[in-house]
Structure formats: structure tokens, C-alpha cells
C-alpha positions as CSV (number, residue, x, y, z in Angstrom):
1,M,125.7,118.6,104.0
2,D,127.0,122.1,103.2
3,A,123.6,123.6,104.0
4,L,123.6,121.8,107.4
5,R,127.1,122.9,108.2
6,G,126.2,126.5,107.3
7,H,123.1,126.2,109.5
8,R,125.2,124.9,112.4
9,E,127.5,127.9,112.0
10,R,124.6,130.4,112.0
11,Q,123.2,128.7,115.1
12,A,126.5,129.0,116.9
13,L,126.4,132.7,116.2
14,A,122.8,132.9,117.5
15,R,123.9,131.0,120.6
16,E,126.7,133.6,121.2
17,K,124.3,136.5,120.6
18,A,121.7,135.1,123.0
19,G,124.3,134.7,125.7
20,D,122.7,133.6,129.0
21,L,119.3,133.5,127.4
22,W,120.3,130.5,125.3
23,Q,118.7,127.2,126.4
24,E,120.6,124.2,125.0
25,N,118.1,121.6,123.8
26,D,120.2,119.8,121.1
27,L,117.7,121.0,118.4
28,V,118.7,121.3,114.8
29,F,116.1,123.9,114.2
30,A,115.6,126.2,117.2
31,S,114.3,129.6,118.1
32,K,116.9,132.4,118.6
33,Y,117.1,131.3,122.2
34,G,117.5,127.6,121.6
35,T,114.0,126.6,122.4
36,E,111.6,124.6,120.2
37,L,110.1,126.4,117.3
38,D,106.4,127.1,117.7
39,A,104.0,127.7,114.8
40,A,104.4,131.5,115.0
41,N,108.2,131.2,114.8
42,V,107.9,129.0,111.7
43,R,105.3,131.2,110.0
44,R,107.4,134.4,110.7
45,A,110.6,132.8,109.3
46,F,108.7,131.5,106.3
47,R,107.3,134.9,105.4
48,V,110.9,136.4,105.6
49,I,112.0,133.7,103.1
50,L,109.0,134.2,100.8
51,K,109.7,138.0,100.6
52,R,112.9,137.1,98.8
53,T,111.0,135.2,96.1
54,D,108.2,135.9,93.6
55,L,105.7,134.1,95.9
56,D,103.1,136.2,97.7
57,P,103.6,135.8,101.5
58,D,99.9,136.4,102.0
59,E,99.0,133.4,99.8
60,W,101.5,130.8,101.0
61,T,101.9,129.1,104.4
62,P,104.1,126.2,105.4
63,R,100.9,124.1,105.4
64,E,100.1,125.1,101.8
65,M,103.7,124.2,100.8
66,R,103.4,120.8,102.5
67,H,100.1,120.1,100.7
68,S,101.6,121.1,97.4
69,F,104.7,118.9,98.0
70,V,102.5,115.9,98.7
71,S,100.2,116.6,95.7
72,L,103.1,117.1,93.2
73,L,104.7,113.8,94.4
74,S,101.4,112.0,94.1
75,D,100.8,113.4,90.6
76,S,104.2,112.3,89.5
77,G,103.3,108.7,90.4
78,M,105.3,108.3,93.6
79,A,104.0,105.5,95.8
80,L,101.9,106.8,98.7
81,E,104.1,104.8,101.2
82,N,107.1,106.7,100.0
83,I,105.4,110.1,100.2
84,S,104.2,109.2,103.8
85,R,107.8,108.5,104.8
86,L,109.0,111.7,103.3
87,V,106.5,113.8,105.2
88,G,107.1,111.9,108.5
89,H,103.9,110.0,108.8
90,K,103.8,106.5,110.4
91,G,101.4,105.2,107.8
92,T,99.5,106.3,104.7
93,V,96.1,107.1,106.2
94,V,96.9,110.7,107.1
95,T,98.8,111.3,103.9
96,E,96.0,110.1,101.8
97,K,93.0,111.6,103.7
98,V,94.5,115.0,104.7
99,Y,97.4,115.9,102.4
100,R,96.9,114.3,99.0
101,K,94.8,116.8,97.0
102,Q,95.8,115.5,93.6
103,L,93.6,112.5,92.8
104,R,94.6,112.1,89.1
105,P,96.8,109.0,89.6
106,V,94.1,107.3,91.6
107,L,91.5,108.1,89.0
108,L,93.7,106.8,86.2
109,E,94.5,103.7,88.1
110,G,90.8,103.0,88.6
111,A,90.1,103.7,84.9
112,E,92.9,101.3,83.8
113,A,91.6,98.6,86.2
114,M,88.1,98.9,84.6
115,N,89.6,98.6,81.1
116,L,91.2,95.4,82.2
117,I,88.0,94.1,83.7
118,F,85.9,95.1,80.6
119,P,88.2,94.9,77.6
120,G,86.8,95.9,74.3
121,E,83.7,97.6,75.8
122,T,82.7,100.9,74.0
123,R,80.4,103.7,75.0
124,G,76.7,103.2,74.2
125,A,77.2,99.5,73.4
């Protein structure tokens, strides 16, 4: 809540600075003129933030961070349905086919299922 309050205060300052150029659209995240953020706005702001970190702005994009977020949650065992909701997908299809790069939980689940189906089986037997 503190971060959102701070954001609202910064946006109020941006509104004052923009003056007559400000277009009120009731957006939480808006351009410096109150309009919707386009991809270029987001990438530019993202690079500014990355320059304050140890991350290389030439190697990271918002898309890469989103993929990493989904993959790390998947690898930690979080249910695909929950990950889908967190990233704003209506269902799990896009999350699974496009974003989930970490397949370890799926592979482990398959191996465990096979162990249940064929208990006591050994290699070469």
C-alpha cells in the first residue's frame, strides 16, 4: 500500500508538470501525459530501473523478466492455475505453452507417475 500511495503522489506531480497536456484516463500506470503506456514507454522505464541494479539492461527486457517469473514459480512447484492467475491469463494454455520454460516439475511428475505404474522395475531387467 505504501508503494501505491507513493506512486499516486508521484503521478500527481507528473499531472501538475504536464499541465494542459495531461489527459485523465484513470490509469494507475500512465505515461507522463496520462495516456496508456505503450511498449516503448515500458522498455524505456525498465532500462532506467535496470541501470540502478547489477543487471545488464542490454540482456533483460520486461518479457524476459516475465518468463523468468513464470519459470521460477513453476520450478518451485506452484500450481499452473495459480501462476496463470498471477500473470493475468484467463486459463493455463498460454502460460504453459508460451511462458513456462522450466519443465523440471512436469518431468518429475511424469517420472513419479511411471514409478507408481511400474513399481519395483529396474533398468535392464
